[in-house]
N, C-alpha and C positions, 0 to 999 in steps of 0.2 A: 467585402470587412471596409467601415469608418479613415476619414484620413488620416483623422487622429492615431489611430490604430497603428496605419502602415508610418505614420513618421516615429511612432514609438518605434519602430523594429529594424526604421534603414537611418535613422538620424540621431535619434534621442543621445545623448551621452550614455556609455555602457552603465554606470554603474547607479545613475538616474533610473535607465530603461532597467538594470533589474531588479532596482530596487521596486519599480511600480510591480513586476510581474509576479516576484516573488514574496514581499511582504502577504500581500492575503493568503497565496498558497500555503504557505509556511502556520500560518495564522488557521487556515482551514483546517490544515492536518493538524495541529495543536489538536487546536477542539475537536476535530473525531476521536484523537485518540483517549482526550480525557472522558471527553461520552464513552467509550469504551470502559476506561477505568473505571467511571460511575457507577454501571451494569459489577464489576468486580465490588468497587469501595460498600453503595450499597447493601449490596448481599452480602460482607462480608460484618454489617450492620448485627444483620441476624445472626455472629457467631458462630455458623456451622458448617465447616471446612467441608464436607460434603458437596454442600451448595456450592462453595467456591470451586471446587474440584471439577462439579457437573459443567459449569458456563467453562473451565478453561479445558475439557476434552472436545467441546463444540466451538468453541474461540476460530481454532486451525479451518477446520469445517466452512465457516462460516465465513473466515476470511479467502477464499478460494471465491468468493464473489468479487475480491478484488483481480483476483489475476485474470477473472475473465473479461473482467470492463476494461484491464488494461489490453488485453487480446484485440477488441474493438475499438477502445477507446484512445490508448494511446499509440496504437498500430493508425488506425484516419487518422487522429491528430497530425501525428509526422508525414504523410503521405499529402494532407490537406493542405500545411502550408510549406511545404517543398512546389506545393502546385500555383500556391499562392505566392511566392519567392519568383516562379516561373511567369504569371501573369497568366495563369490558366484558371479563369475564374468560373467558369461552365462545370470543370471536372473534379471541382470541388463539392458540386452539387449533388453527384452520381457516388464521390467516397461517403459522403456523411451520410444520406439515406440507406445505401449499403448499413453502414458500419450499425447505426443505430437498431434496423429491423436485425439484422447478425444479433445483433447483442440482446431483443427484446425473444429471438427464439431457444437462444446458447440459455439464456437464465432461466428460461419456462422450463427447456430441461434437464436443465442442471435442480432445479427444484423438483419436478417430478417423478427423477430417478433417484433422490434424495428421500420422498417420502416412499420410495416401493422398497429401498434398501434402508431402510431406518434398522432396522432391527437386525442386520447384519452386519451394519456398522459401528451397531452400540454392542454387539457381541463382540465382536473383536477386541474392543476395549475390556472386557469382560474377562475374557480368555486372557487378556495379558495383563492382565492383574492378577492371574490366578483362580478368574473365575469367582472373586470374594466380590459382591456389589455392597457394600456399605452402604448404598444410598442414593451414589452420587452418581449411578446410571440414570435412576430413573429423571434426576434431576437434567442429564443431559438431553434425556428423548424431549422436555418439556423445550428448553433452550432453545432445541433444535427446532419442532416444529415452530416457534414462533417467530424466530431471525431468519430463518433458511426456505424453511415448504411453506411458508407464508409469506414472508416478506423479503424473499430473494428475489423475484422480479422487479419491484419498484429501487431496492436497495442499489442494486447492480446498475440500472438504467439513469438513477441520478447520479453515480461516479460517472457514467459515457457522456453525460451529456455537461456535466463541469468539465471533462476534459475539452470537448468541440468548444464552451464557448473559453477554456484558456487560448486554443487554438487561434481564434479572430484576437485575443488581447485583450479581453472581457475578464481577464481577474478576478477585479473585483465579485462580479455577479455571479463567479462560478464559486469564488468562494464562500460568499454570501448563503449559496443554498445551500451547502455543504452544514457552514456551522450552522445554520437555523436546524439543520438538523440535529445536529451536538448539543446544543444550545437547550429542545425540544427532550431529548432523552436524558439531561440533565435533570430538566424541573418534573419528567412526566415519571422517574424512576423512585421517589418518595412516593411522590400524591398516588399511586398506583400500587407499591406496594405496602405506601404504611397507613396513609390516610384512607386508603382503598378497601385494606385491610386484605389483598392480594397474593402478598408475598413473594417465594422467588418467580412466579409466574407474570409477577405485575414487571419484573425486569425484562422477560422474552415481547410481552406486549409492548412497549414504552417503547422499546427498540426498533421493531416492528415497523409503530406506526408513526415513529419521528422518521423514521428512514424514506416511507409513503410519504409523507409530508413534504420532508426535504425534493422528492420528486416531481411533486405537486409544481412546487415552488420552480425550481430549472424549467420546467417545460413551459410554464405560463411566461418565464424571460426569456426563454429562445423565441417562443410563437409570437410574445409580444416584437420582438428584436429582427422579427423573418424578412420586414424588406429592406432591410440596411446591410442583414447578411448575408453574406454566398455562399453559405451554406443551408443545409432544406434534410427537412425530415420527411416530406413528399414521398410515399412509394411508387409515384409515377419516373422516380428520377432513380431509384433502383435499378442498378447494375451491378454484374460481377466484372467490370472489365477491371478495377483495382482488388477486387477478391484478395488474389492472391500476393499482392505489394501488402495489403493493410497487415494480412492474419502472420505474414513472415516478419512484419516489424513488430508487432502487434506479439510475437511469439516469447523475443525473449524478456521484455517487460513481464510476461503473464509466467512465462517460465519462473523467471526470477521469483515471482509470490508461489506461486504454487507447489516447488522445488520447497523454499523456507519454511510452506505451512506443512508441509510432508514431514519434513526433520521436524516440525515443533510434536506434528502427531505421533512421530518417533520416541519423541525424547516423554513426552504426555504415556507411551506404553512404556518404555521401560521404564520412566520412573514412578508409574501409579504399583510395580514391583514393590516400591519403595517407602509405599504408604498414601493416604489420603494427604498427607501433611507437607509431602515430597511435592503430589503433583498441584497445592495451593499453591507452593511458594515457588515456583514455578513459573504458573501462570500465571499468579503477580505479578515477578517478573517480566514476565514476556510481555502484558501489558503497559508496564513502566518502561521499556525499553522500548514502546517506541514513542517514544518522546522526542527523544534523540533522532529517531531515525525515521520519525514526522519531521522532523525538522528538515532532515536528508531527503527526503522522497520531494517535500513543499519546495525545498530549492533546485531541485534536480529538476521536477517536471513544473516549475515557474521558470527557469529560463528555455527550456524544452524550443516554446516555439520560436524563441530569439534565436536559436542554435538553425534552427530547422528552415526559416523563414532565409537567413542569410545564407544557410548552404546551398540553399535553392536559387541564389540570386545573385552567385557565386562572390560575396562581398567576406571573402575568408578574414583580413585583418580584422576585420569584427566581428566575427564568430572564434577568432583566436581569443580576441579584448575581453568576448563574454568568458569562456573558458578558464582564462586566469583570474580573471577576478572573483569568480563561484569557489575555485577552488581555495582563494584565502579568503570568502568567508566561510565554505564548508569547514576548514582547520581553527577558526575563532571560535562557531556555535561546539565543535566537539568537541574542544578542552574547556569550555564553559560549563557544556554538559558532566564530563567526566567531574571536573571536581565537585561538584554540586550533588552527586548522585556517591561519589565515596564520601565528604563529608556528611550527609543528612542520611544514609542507607537505612540506618537504626530506628532512628523516627519514622521515615515516608514505611521501614514496613511495619511496626505497631501502627499505625495509620488506618495500612487496608486494609488486615486482620489482627485483632487482640487477638491472639492463641499464642498461648505462651511456646508451642510445642514447634510450632511455623514460624515466628518472629524472627529467631536466630539463622534458619535456613535459608529465609528473603533478604538477608540482611545481606551475609555472605555469598549468596549468587548475585544479588544487585552489585556485590562489587567488581565481584569479577565479569562479568556481563558486560558492565561498563566501560571495560577497558580495549573493548573491538571497537566503538565507538569512531573515533577519528578514522580508524583506517577502512571501517563500512560507508565512511562520508564522502571517501574519497573513488572509494570502489564504484559505489552508487554513481558520481557524478560521469564514471568514463560510462559506465553504461548506458546511460541516459544521454549522452554525449554521440556514440554510435545509433542510438537508436530513433536518436533525433535527425540526422544526417539517414536516415534510412538505409542502413547496414543490417539489415538484422542477420545475416548469418555470422558475423562475427559476436555481434549484441547476444545470439543463441549460444554462441558455442560457448561463451564466460558465464552465460547464467548454469551453462546443462554441469561447466568444472566448476561453479563458487558455491552451486547448492546441492548439485544429487551428486555429479561421481566423486565428488571429496566428504563433502559435510556428512549424508546419512552413512557411509562406509565406517569413517573415523569416528562417529556417535557412537557404532558398536561398538571399537575399538575401543575407547577412553571409558563406556563403562564395563570391558570385563578387563581392563588392564587397572581403571582408577577406584569405579563404583559414581556416584549418583554425579560427585565433583565434577569429576573428567566430562563428562557432558555437557558441563557448563561454561568449562574451558573454549569447548568446539569451532566456537564462532572466530573468536580471537585465530585461532592457530589457521582456520579455514584462508580471513582475510590478509593476515602475514604470508601463506602462501600465493593464494590470488595474484597480490599485488604488485610485486615486477610482471607478471603477463599483463595485466592490464596497464603499465604505465608503457612496458614496451609497444605495445598495438595504437595506447594513445601516442604515443612522438613517432611513431610512423607514420601515422596514417596525418597527423599532424606536416611533415616534413612533404609526405608524396603532396596535401593541398598545397602545399609553399610552390614544388616543383611544377603544380598542375596548372598554377597561377602564371609562374613565368613564359610558361610553354605556348602561353596565349596572349602573350604580350607585344 
């Protein structure tokens, strides 16, 4: 770790330190969301709802790569930053090497198993839709092939390396690599789809290629700074010593993303029964909903190294300042997002897919979905707070309750009682149920830290 990064974690005023870490991370998240939207936008220019539905059906499966990256990336980041705060620099190399190579193995297995069982995965969607294939499943396989089976490994490793770089305070370099992939995808989509006349398949190739280039860039950045870095990717440092700790901390972040995408798949399956337009509308809204979620995650992931480092060093006063300042920022950002989405929903809906049957659904879905944004932002910060401190058990319990134990059963219940629109309200219901539990655990933890500090003095 360079002197400047050490100064950033320990002495730079909290607002400046938080800004330095979160601004590039939030920008990176937004660009990533925009490039995900780019696929939907350019596919929508073809004017075929079945194509949009095909990409939508694959989207949650593709997003599982993020869950797997969080398992080793966020888990490794938390453990490494605590070790940095404790000045155990040699141990950091063991954690980083394990996390990277475990990521390689996990990503390769995921891509391979997706290829082997792709027919079964798509058949499940077909059965859910009553066995009526309007062409969307064929598009879904094409998109799955390029984004997950071929492009899955570099996509996951790019995200993992970005977590590593943020762990040493190099948020700008991490964000630059992720933004590079996003910008390339935005440019390659129209080039391959329309200029080279590749159509729908061009969208999948553009995503895979841009993520591969992003991975190469981040790997080059990491290797270029290896002499100054406390981390290492060399296999000789690979050790299982911290494997359980990395995976237990990362499990909560992975479960949050995994269960959210399982919920997304459940909604896809249920909405498939309402027709292609319903799947397309929900897919568009979920992509748009990633903008405020991306801002929230960018903020949470940005402050995570700061929280982990100060927790490891025992500077709980600074940790509390970081936490409070982050909450204020999250509330302000969420309010802006809600206002914009409520006001601009019909215009955004028509921009994404100008189909008379789809626009009203998209507009209504978007206005409902954005009501959950403020509560999602608060709950996300609490989750990352626990992850940063290495409290994997608490974070994992909250993840399971929030996204699995409550979300999926309530989805089926709301679909049965209210129908299509009922499912869109589920996220708000879940966030409101979890909010008092999240805040209660957070306040209890902060009180314990205060008492621990008093006992040490």
